[in-house]
C-alpha positions in Angstrom: -14.7 -6.5 -9.6 -14.3 -8.1 -12.9 -17.5 -7.6 -14.9 -16.5 -9.1 -18.2 -15.2 -11.5 -17.4 -16.4 -11.1 -13.8 -14.8 -14.3 -12.8 -12.7 -17.1 -14.3 -14.6 -19.7 -16.1 -12.3 -22.7 -16.5 -12.2 -25.7 -14.2 -9.7 -28.3 -13.1 -8.0 -29.7 -10.0 -4.6 -28.6 -11.3 -5.3 -25.0 -10.3 -5.4 -26.1 -6.7 -1.8 -27.4 -6.8 1.0 -25.1 -5.8 2.9 -23.6 -8.8 6.1 -25.3 -9.8 8.1 -22.2 -10.6 10.5 -20.3 -8.3 9.7 -19.1 -4.8 9.4 -15.6 -6.2 6.8 -16.8 -8.7 4.7 -18.0 -5.8 4.6 -14.4 -4.4 2.4 -11.8 -5.9 -0.5 -9.7 -4.5 0.7 -9.8 -0.9 4.3 -9.0 -1.7 3.5 -6.1 -4.1 0.8 -4.7 -1.7 3.2 -4.7 1.2 6.1 -3.1 -0.7 3.8 -0.5 -2.2 2.9 0.6 1.3 6.4 2.0 1.6 5.9 4.7 -1.1 7.7 8.0 -1.0 5.0 9.6 1.1 5.3 6.7 3.5 9.0 7.1 3.6 8.5 10.8 4.5 6.2 9.9 7.4 8.7 7.2 8.7 11.6 9.7 8.3 9.7 12.3 10.2 9.0 9.8 13.0 12.6 8.8 13.3 14.0 12.3 13.1 11.5 13.8 15.5 11.1 11.0 18.1 14.2 8.9 17.7 13.6 5.3 18.7 10.3 6.0 20.5 8.0 5.2 17.5 9.7 1.9 16.5 7.1 -0.1 18.5 4.4 1.0 16.0 5.6 -1.1 13.2 5.7 -4.2 15.5 2.1 -3.5 16.5 0.8 -2.9 13.0 2.4 -6.1 11.5 -0.2 -8.6 12.7 -3.0 -6.1 12.1 -1.8 -5.6 8.5 -1.5 -9.3 8.0 -5.0 -10.0 9.3 -6.9 -7.3 7.3 -4.9 -7.9 4.1 -5.5 -11.7 4.3 -9.2 -10.9 4.7 -9.3 -8.7 1.6 -7.4 -11.3 -0.4 -9.8 -14.0 0.6 -12.8 -12.0 -0.3 -11.4 -11.5 -3.8 -10.2 -15.1 -4.3 -13.3 -16.8 -2.8 -15.9 -14.6 -4.5 -14.1 -13.9 -7.8 -14.9 -10.2 -7.3 -13.2 -7.2 -6.0 -14.3 -5.2 -3.0 -16.2 -2.5 -5.0 -18.2 -5.1 -6.9 -19.1 -7.0 -3.7 -20.1 -3.8 -2.0 -22.3 -2.8 -5.0 -24.0 -6.2 -4.8 -24.7 -6.3 -1.1 -24.8 -2.7 0.3 -26.4 0.6 -0.4 -25.1 2.5 -3.4 -24.6 5.7 -1.3 -22.0 3.9 0.8 -20.2 2.7 -2.3 -20.2 6.1 -4.0 -18.9 7.8 -0.9 -16.1 5.3 -0.3 -15.0 5.3 -3.9 -15.1 9.1 -4.3 -12.9 9.5 -1.3 -10.5 6.8 -2.4 -10.1 8.5 -5.8 -9.3 11.8 -4.2 -6.9 10.4 -1.7 -5.1 8.3 -4.2 -4.7 11.1 -6.7 -3.2 13.4 -4.0 -0.9 10.5 -2.9 0.3 10.1 -6.5 1.1 13.8 -6.7 3.1 13.6 -3.5 5.0 10.5 -4.8 5.9 11.8 -8.3 7.0 15.1 -6.7 9.2 13.2 -4.3 10.7 11.0 -7.1 11.4 14.2 -9.2 13.2 15.8 -6.2 15.2 12.6 -5.5 16.4 12.4 -9.1 17.4 16.1 -9.0 19.4 15.4 -5.8 21.2 12.6 -7.6 21.9 14.1 -11.0 20.6 17.7 -10.9 18.1 19.1 -13.4 14.4 20.1 -13.3 12.5 18.2 -10.7 9.1 19.0 -12.2 10.2 17.7 -15.6 11.4 14.5 -13.9 8.0 14.2 -12.1 6.2 14.3 -15.4 8.5 11.7 -16.9 8.0 9.3 -14.0 4.2 9.7 -14.1 4.0 9.2 -17.9 6.4 6.3 -17.8 4.4 4.5 -15.1 1.2 5.1 -17.0 2.6 3.6 -20.2 3.8 0.5 -18.3 0.3 0.0 -16.9 -1.4 0.5 -20.3 0.8 -1.4 -22.7 2.2 -4.3 -20.7 -0.1 -7.2 -20.0 -0.7 -8.1 -16.3 1.1 -11.4 -16.3 4.3 -9.6 -17.5 3.7 -6.3 -15.6 3.4 -8.1 -12.3 6.9 -9.5 -12.7 8.2 -5.9 -13.1 6.5 -4.9 -9.9 8.0 -7.9 -8.1 11.5 -6.9 -9.0 10.8 -3.3 -8.1 10.2 -4.4 -4.5 14.0 -5.0 -4.3 14.4 -1.2 -4.4 13.3 -1.2 -0.7 16.4 -3.0 0.2 18.2 0.3 -0.1 16.8 1.2 3.3 18.3 -1.9 4.8 21.6 -1.0 3.2 21.8 2.4 4.8 21.9 0.7 8.3 25.3 -0.9 7.4 26.9 2.5 6.9 25.9 3.9 10.3 26.5 2.8 13.9 23.5 1.3 15.6 23.1 1.0 19.4 21.2 -2.3 19.1 20.5 -2.9 22.8 18.9 0.5 23.1 16.9 -0.1 19.9 15.6 -3.4 21.1 14.6 -2.0 24.4 12.7 0.9 22.8 10.9 -1.4 20.4 9.9 -3.9 23.2 9.2 -1.3 25.9 7.9 1.8 24.2 8.2 5.1 25.9 4.7 6.4 24.9 4.1 10.1 25.2 0.6 11.7 25.4 1.7 15.0 23.8 -0.5 15.9 20.9 2.4 15.9 18.4 3.4 12.4 19.4 -0.2 11.1 19.1 -0.5 12.8 15.7 2.7 11.0 14.5 1.4 7.6 15.7 -1.9 8.2 13.9 0.1 9.2 10.8 2.1 6.0 11.0 -1.1 3.9 11.4 -2.8 5.7 8.5 0.3 5.4 6.3 0.7 1.7 7.1 -3.0 0.5 6.9 -4.5 2.3 3.9 -7.8 1.6 2.0 -6.1 1.5 -1.4 -4.2 -1.6 -0.3 -7.5 -3.4 0.5 -8.9 -2.7 -2.9 -5.6 -3.5 -4.7 -5.0 -6.9 -3.1 -8.5 -8.2 -3.5 -8.5 -7.1 -7.2 -5.1 -8.7 -7.8 -6.5 -12.0 -6.5 -9.1 -11.7 -9.2 -6.4 -10.8 -11.8 -4.6 -14.0 -10.9 -7.8 -15.9 -11.5 -8.1 -14.5 -15.0 -4.4 -15.1 -15.7 -4.5 -18.8 -14.6 -6.4 -20.9 -17.2 -7.6 -23.5 -14.7 -8.4 -21.2 -11.7 -12.0 -20.5 -10.5 -13.5 -18.6 -7.6 -13.4 -20.8 -4.6 -17.1 -20.7 -4.0 -17.3 -22.6 -7.3 -14.2 -24.7 -6.9 -13.7 -25.5 -3.2 -11.1 -28.2 -4.0 -8.7 -25.3 -5.0 -9.1 -23.7 -1.5 -6.2 -25.4 0.5 -3.4 -24.5 -1.9 -4.7 -20.9 -2.5 -5.3 -20.2 1.2 -1.8 -21.4 2.0 -0.4 -19.2 -0.8 -2.4 -16.2 0.4 -1.2 -16.6 3.9 2.5 -17.0 3.0 2.4 -14.3 0.4 0.7 -11.8 2.7 2.9 -12.5 5.7 6.0 -12.1 3.6 4.7 -8.9 2.0 3.6 -7.3 5.2 6.8 -8.3 7.0 8.8 -6.9 4.2 6.8 -3.6 4.4 7.2 -3.3 8.2 10.9 -4.2 8.2 11.6 -1.5 5.7 9.6 1.0 7.7 11.5 0.0 10.8 14.8 0.5 9.1 13.8 3.9 7.7 12.8 5.1 11.2 16.0 3.5 12.7 18.3 5.2 10.1 16.8 8.6 10.5 16.8 8.2 14.3 20.5 7.3 14.6 21.6 10.0 12.1 19.2 12.9 12.1 17.6 12.8 15.5 20.9 12.2 17.3 22.4 15.2 15.5 19.5 17.5 16.4 17.8 17.5 12.9 14.2 16.9 13.9 12.2 18.9 11.4 12.0 16.7 8.3 9.0 17.3 6.0 9.7 15.2 2.9 11.6 12.0 1.9 14.0 14.1 -0.3 14.8 16.3 2.8 15.6 13.2 4.7 18.0 12.1 2.0 19.7 15.5 1.9 20.1 15.6 5.6 21.7 12.1 5.7 24.5 13.2 3.3 26.8 15.0 5.7 26.1 12.7 8.6 25.9 9.1 7.1 28.0 9.8 4.0 27.6 9.7 0.2 26.7 6.0 -0.1 23.8 6.3 2.4 22.6 9.4 0.6 22.6 7.6 -2.8 20.9 4.5 -1.4 18.2 6.6 0.3 17.5 8.7 -2.8 17.5 5.8 -5.3 15.1 3.9 -3.0 12.6 6.8 -3.2 12.5 6.5 -7.0 12.2 2.7 -7.0 9.4 2.7 -4.4 7.6 5.4 -6.3 7.6 3.4 -9.5 6.1 0.5 -7.5 3.5 2.6 -5.7 2.0 4.7 -8.5 0.5 1.7 -10.3 -1.0 0.5 -7.1 -2.5 3.8 -6.3 -3.9 4.5 -9.8 -4.9 0.8 -10.3 -6.8 0.5 -7.0 -8.8 3.7 -7.8 -9.6 2.2 -11.3 -10.6 -1.1 -9.9 -12.9 0.6 -7.4 -14.5 2.8 -10.1 -14.9 -0.1 -12.5 -16.5 -2.2 -9.8 -18.9 0.6 -8.9 -20.1 1.2 -12.5 -19.9 -2.3 -13.9 -17.1 -1.6 -16.3 -14.9 -4.3 -17.8 -11.6 -4.1 -16.0 -8.4 -6.1 -16.0 -4.8 -5.3 -16.6 -4.8 -8.4 -18.9 -7.2 -6.5 -21.2 -6.0 -4.2 -24.0 -6.9 -0.6 -23.5 -9.5 -0.7 -26.3 -11.3 -3.5 -24.5 -11.5 -1.7 -21.2 -11.5 2.0 -22.0 -13.2 3.3 -18.9 -10.9 1.3 -16.6 -7.7 2.5 -18.3 -9.2 6.1 -18.5 -9.3 6.2 -14.6 -5.7 5.0 -14.4 -4.7 7.7 -16.8 -6.8 10.4 -15.1 -5.6 9.6 -11.6 -1.9 9.5 -12.8 -2.0 12.6 -14.9 -4.0 14.6 -12.4 -1.4 13.6 -9.8 1.3 14.9 -12.1 -0.6 18.2 -12.7 -1.0 18.8 -9.0 2.8 19.1 -8.8 2.5 22.3 -10.8 -0.4 23.8 -8.8 0.2 26.3 -6.0 -0.6 23.7 -3.4 1.5 22.9 -0.4 2.4 19.2 -0.9 2.8 18.6 2.8 -0.7 19.9 3.6 -2.1 17.9 0.6 -0.4 14.8 1.9 -1.7 15.5 5.4 -5.3 15.8 4.2 -4.8 12.6 2.1 -3.8 10.8 5.2 -6.8 12.2 7.1 -9.1 11.0 4.3 -7.4 7.6 4.3 -7.6 7.2 8.0 -11.3 8.2 8.2 -12.4 6.1 5.3 -10.4 3.0 6.4 -12.8 2.4 9.3 -16.1 2.0 7.5 -14.3 0.0 4.7 -12.9 -2.4 7.3 -16.3 -2.7 9.0 -17.9 -3.6 5.6 -15.0 -6.0 4.8 -15.5 -7.8 8.2 -19.2 -8.1 7.6 -18.7 -9.4 4.0 -16.1 -11.9 5.2 -18.6 -13.4 7.5 -21.5 -13.6 5.0 -22.2 -17.0 3.5 -23.9 -15.5 0.4 -20.5 -14.0 -0.4 -18.0 -16.4 1.0 -20.0 -19.7 0.9 -18.5 -22.2 3.3 -15.3 -20.1 3.4 -16.4 -17.5 5.9 -13.3 -16.4 7.8 -12.3 -18.3 11.0 -12.9 -17.0 14.5 -9.2 -16.2 15.0 -9.1 -14.2 11.8 -12.4 -12.5 12.7 -10.9 -11.4 16.1 -7.7 -10.1 14.5 -9.7 -8.2 11.8 -12.0 -6.6 14.4 -9.0 -5.6 16.5 -7.4 -4.0 13.5 -10.7 -2.1 12.8 -10.9 -1.0 16.5 -7.3 0.2 16.5 -7.9 2.3 13.4 -11.1 3.7 14.8 -9.2 4.7 18.0 -6.5 6.3 15.8 -9.1 8.3 13.9 -10.7 9.4 17.2 -7.3 10.4 18.5 -6.7 12.4 15.3 -9.9 14.3 15.7 -9.2 14.8 19.3 -5.9 16.4 18.3 -7.7 18.8 15.9 -10.0 20.2 18.6 -7.8 20.2 21.7 
């Protein structure tokens, strides 16, 4: 992923020791990746699920949790062990046509997702204070771009960590509505699965929203960013003594990040189920519609929490979407790339971040149905996730990439199960198209 420097060059056993700062300082790529998964478009999907099907989709976030942990740990290990991101590793070991296809689809899907997110943020701010939503969308997009370009990675990552707290808004809404907890626990543990096409489509949408390709590229690349930011760190193939501490950190970081992501998704579904679904409001298309519908049912406080959460999660997700596209493009074309670099030193890398972000903002002004755009973005993400996960699983078992740190049998089984579940979801999606 990093071409200049492609990997960290300093040595020392101190890099293998756990950091001595706060517990928050020990969290990074996994926490941010998990939190970014609950972006405004994801909130819209979870809100639709809760509004349309009540408690009957809660089981999906329980199922996806171990699958998310497995595949994200694998992506993180590939980055930390090899010192390269996914795109660079694919370029070195697989046909160029495969890489170009994956990266092109990733760039398209991420740009559409950015458009949906900035539009949702603009709508949310309009709900809170009034005013022109399109102007707010432009402001959010430009503000996010400036943060990525002008704040160095080691400081910017702290901003992203604190933005993850915005997701707690969706936990807060639960405390202002009555929850039938016994019914909730039963529905989550013993799912009432339906084979109706609309239910299957919703389950596929949840899977596609939860396990997305841009998260794989982002977390692997952030492990490499951490290598560059830590003076004594090196890729584990060159410094195996650093492996125990880093593998322990990756495991804890990813478990916490993915748990955080799924807990928030659970609460969003739960909130909309006990408010909107129980009051007959089942047709929710966007996150801002969900917030508006909550207002007369759950009260002003829940409305404000839900709306403010949309803005906070959008500010967290846009850098991840734009950044993962830029890392993928840079790894493909051997560009220098790091958020630690100044823009003048990595012009192509920052250009992709700018293009993806500004194109996403521009789409908000185009005569395009944002719901349909988001749907096709989810389709692209769902389809492309399967070959990417297959390639990741193959890379994680190759000694010429991972050295002696090829993934364990248990992690291999979990990774292939995740790949199989996503493949089945894609097949179900196509089955729904033609039936």
